[in-house]
Phi, psi and omega in degrees: 000127178270118180271125186241137170253124177267129180233110178198141183277358178255118183300318182296324178296313180298319181298316180296316180294319181299319180298319179296316183287331179297336180269355182272131180293131174083011180233134180228126174278113184269339179191169178228146178225148182252352180219165176297322179298316178296323180300315179298314181297314183291332175296321178293323185280322189250346179048061179290161174279320183228136173252121175269104196250130171278161181269302191257104182223165173301153178082218188286342177081175187290322183293313181294321178298320179298316179298319180293318181296313184288340179294321182253346180221072185295345180278346177290136180262126180254121179245114181282136175229105193208162173268353181279079189265348184280147172296148013264013186300310180302316180296316183297317184290329176288326179293329181275359173114005176298151181266346180191169183215117178241146171270157179287000173272358180292149178278166180304318182296321179293320179299315179295319178299318181294318178300313180294323181295312183291328177297327181278000177100001178274166171256147182227131175231133171306135186311316182291330176290318178301320179293316179299317180296323179294324182287333184296335180291345179258004182248152176271160179297343179297333182286333175218100185299338182289345177294340181277351182279146175283171178301317181294320179294320177297319180298312181292324176302314179297321181291319179295316183287348171275358177094010180283143181276158181304318182296323179288318178298318179303315181292317183292324182266359180058043177234156180288157177299325178298318179294317178299316179295327177297315176298319183299312182288332175295320176298315180304317180295315182295324184264356179060047174236166185239355180201176184293327180295315179294324177299315180296319180297316182288329176294320177294318182300323182265010173076018182268347181246106182229133179283000000 
């Protein structure tokens, strides 16, 4: 039996996925989480085989949660299921140790296939994402300025564009406000923007900010 933890901040999304997985032979949803913090906690409590992880959530988000989970439980397989399909997100999540990347446009059969694949030790990428990742090696960073951002900068970018304040980000990431502002201004320089509004606009333009 493959034990799965569902992580998504939308209750209806989790409910729909759970119903699909409950009908799949050999798969059991052992718990659900609405934030990255809950995902880390529930992994300690329930020891799932596979975590079906959303990217953009309140709090630390999917990437930071994945790093924390894999730091103490490297055998857990993290499979991202998200609408954040534009680079550099797929590449970054695979670099931090995720086992797979699915878009929320994937069908039920593909999701079940992906869960079984990563549990068996394989990596799984939705075909269109695999193609995009393959093409990025032939493209320069000039085509997508967000490719120049580090994992931490991408994480903070998502938090800022969700409207979170520096003090709140500082508390959630256990970093000083000065450090958060340093990352923030470094992003501004790399992306050639001067404030949070311009940051949000460019994130929308490149398809990185999706509700």
